N, C-alpha and C positions, 0 to 999 in steps of 0.2 A: 239202639235198642238191644237188649240182651239177646245173645244167641243161646237157645235152649237145646238140650239133647233132642235129636230128631229121629222120629220113627214114622216113616211115610205111611199114611193111611191108604187103604186100598181104593176107597171111593172118594173122589173129589173131581172138580173141574179145574183145569189150568186157566189161570187168569180170572178176571171178574167182569161182569156186565155193568156193574155200578160201583160208585165210590163207597167206601165204608162209612155207614151212617149209624150203625148199631153195634153194641157189645152185648151179647146174649149170655146170660148166666144159666148153667145147667147143673144138675146133680147126676152122678153116674149110676145111682141105685146100686151102690157097691159098699162093701165093708171098709171101715177106716183102718187101713194098714199102711206101713211105711212104703210098700211097693205098689200101692193102688194105682198111682199115675202110670207107672210102667206097664202094669197089667192092662189098663185101659188102652194104652198105646198099642200093645200087642193085639188086643181085640180089634181095634180099628184097622190094623194092618192085615188081618186075616179073615175077618168076618164076611159072610156072603150077603148079609143085609146091607143095603146102601145107607151107611151112616158114618159120620166122622165129625171131628171138631178140631179147631186149631190148637188148643192147649188142653192138657189134662194135668190137674194139680192135686197133690195130696199134702200132707203136713211137712214133708221135707224135700219135695222135688217137683219140678215142672217138666213135662215132656211135650214137645211140639209134634203134631201129627200132620198138619197141613200148613204150607207156607201162607203167610198173611196176604200175599199177593194172589193166592189161589182161593177157590170157593170150596168150603167144606159143606157137608150135608148134615146140618145139625138142627135147623129150624125152617121148615117148609115155608115158602113164600117170601122169606127175607134172607135166604142163604147168600144171594149174590151181593148183598150190601151189608153184611154183618160178619163179625168175628165171634166164634163160639168158644166158651170156656167151660170145661167140665170140671166138677169138683167131687172129690171123694165124699160119700155119704148118700143119704136117701131122702126122698121127698117127705117121708113120714116122720122125719126127725122132729123132736120137740125143740122149743127155744133153748132149753138147757143143753140139749145135745149139740145144737149148732154153736154153743158157746163153751164146749169142753176144751181141754188143752189141745187136743188134736185139731179140732175145727178152728180154734183161735189162731194156731200157727198156720194152718192152710189158708185161711181167709186173709191173713196179713200178707202172705206170699202172693196170693191172687191179686190183692189190691195194688201191690207194687207193680205187678205185670200189667194189670188193667190200666193203671194210670199212664204207664209208658205208652201203651197202645192208644189211649185217648189223646195223649199229647201228639203222637205221631200223625193220627188221622183227624185230629180236630173234633173228636166226639165230645159233646157237652157232658159234664159230670152231673147228670140229672137222671132220675128214674122215670121211665115212661110207662103210662098206663095203656089200657086197651085202645082207647080213643086216639091216644098219641101215636101208637104204632100204626093204626089204620090210616091216620092222617099223614104218615110218612115223616114224622118228626125224628130228630136225631138224639141219641143218648143211650142210656143203659136200660135193659129190660131182661126178662127171663123167658124161658121156654113156655111156661104156663100162660104168660100174657100174650105171646105170639100166637099160641094155639087158640086162645079166646078171640083174638082179632081175626085170625084166618084158620078156622077149624080144619084139622087135617088128621093128625095122628093120635090125639087124645092125651098128649103128654101134660103132666102137671108139675114137673120139676121147676125149681128146686123145692117146691112145697110152700105152704102158708107161713111157716115159722122161720124161713130164711131171714137172717138179721140184716135187712136191707139198709136201715138207717145207719147201723154201725159199720157196715161194709162200705157204703158210700162215704162215710166219715173218714175211713182209712184211705179210700181212693183219693179223696180231696186233699188229704194230708200227705199224698205221695206214698201211701202204704206204711208210713211211720207211726201213725197214731195207733194206740192199743184198741183192741176190740172190747167194748164195755158190755157187761152183762145187762140185759134189760129185764130179767126175771130171775134173780138169784134166790130169793126167799131163804137164804141161809143154807140151802142144801148143797151148794157147790161153791168153791172159791171163784171169785170174779177174776177175769183176765184183764189186767191193766198194767201200765208201766209205773212202778212205784217211784220212779225218778222224774216223772213228767207231771207238772201241775195239772189239776183237773177242775172242771166245773162239776160239782156234785148236785145231782137233781133226782127227783122221784121219776121212776120209769113212766113214760106216757103222759107226763105232765105238760102243761103249756110251756113251762120253762125249757124242758128237754126239746120239744118240737121247735121252739124258737131258735135255740142254740144250734140244733142240727141243720135247720133250714137256712139260717142266716150266717152264723159265725163260721161253721165248718165249710160252707159253700163259698165264703168270701175268698178273695185272693189278695196278695200283697200284705203289707204290714199295717195298713190303716194309718190314721193320723197320729197315733200314739207311738208308733215305732215298735209296738209289741206284736210279734207275729201271731196271727190267729192259730197257726199250727202248734204254737207253744202249748196250748191246752188240749187235753183229751177230755172226753165227756164220759163220766161214770154215772150211769143211771141205775138206781136200786129200788127195790120194792118199798112202798110205804109200810111201815111197821116191821120191815125186815132189818137185818143188821147193817150197820155202816160198813163200807169196804175197809179193809185193814191190811197193811198200814195205809193211812191217808197220805198221799204224796204231798210233800212240802209245797207251799205256795198255792194250794188249792183254794177254790172259792165255792162256798155253798150258795146255790142260787135259788131265790124264791122265799116268800115269807115263811114257808114251812120250816126253814132252817134257822130262823131267828130264835135266839135264846138258847141255842145249843152250847154256846160258849166256845172257848178256845180248846181245840183238840191237839193241835200242834202249834208250836210257836209262830210259824209263818202262815198259818191258815187264816183266811178271811171269810166272813159270812155276810151276805148282802142280799138285797132284793134284785130282781131282774132289772128293774129300772136303774139301779145303781151300777150294775154290770155294764149296761149300755153307756152310762156316763163314764165309767172307768175306762172303757176302750174307745170313747169318743165316737160311738157308732151313730150314723146319721139316720136312725130309725127310732121308733117309740114302741114300747111293749103294749 
């Protein structure tokens, strides 16, 4: 696992009472600056309030504040069995703000770190809800969900617009997949890799949910020998502009794309059922 610059937090427990079962996502409630991770580390090192996290992340750096073998004070009732990851930004951010250039770079960095941790500790790459956390299931969650499961401090971070689907997509892809906008509306450029083929879908459509739940969550190369991680998922608003430029080798998924025609020489447009056949997936839409 990567060794990150270390700034020891003031408040923590040496060791753990339980094995790591959870990775908990937080927002720092701070401005998006190149030095926000370092500032958060400095705060944890000196503050009188008993709080800390294992990692602080901004757009260009990661600072570790508590050893992973030690217990950070970041989410009451689950501290002993969790790793806390703080992100620059605020709980009140909109979906567009979570997908600006700064956040896209930060979340890609975070996803790579989170995947390494999940692999090390065997944490499933799934998002847990309130009932799951209460039941002691293993996976990813956030501070707001822990707070709802075990009311304590009233925290609501990282907020309702945190891009969970896109984030876990990157985690499952080892952090290499691009963060896809889910609500661009033409107002801001979408963050995606112009060199990586994509599945093009309407945001919040059945096709998007299927691909995020099944394709991105799958492991291995499948029976076709085509790595699932080869494709990113670009979700855009119905009635909004297409992403541009469309990556070569992309596939438009769902009947809503039929009739668009060729936009690039290597682009294919197909139904979701045909994508299932294309990749020889053992499921039916």
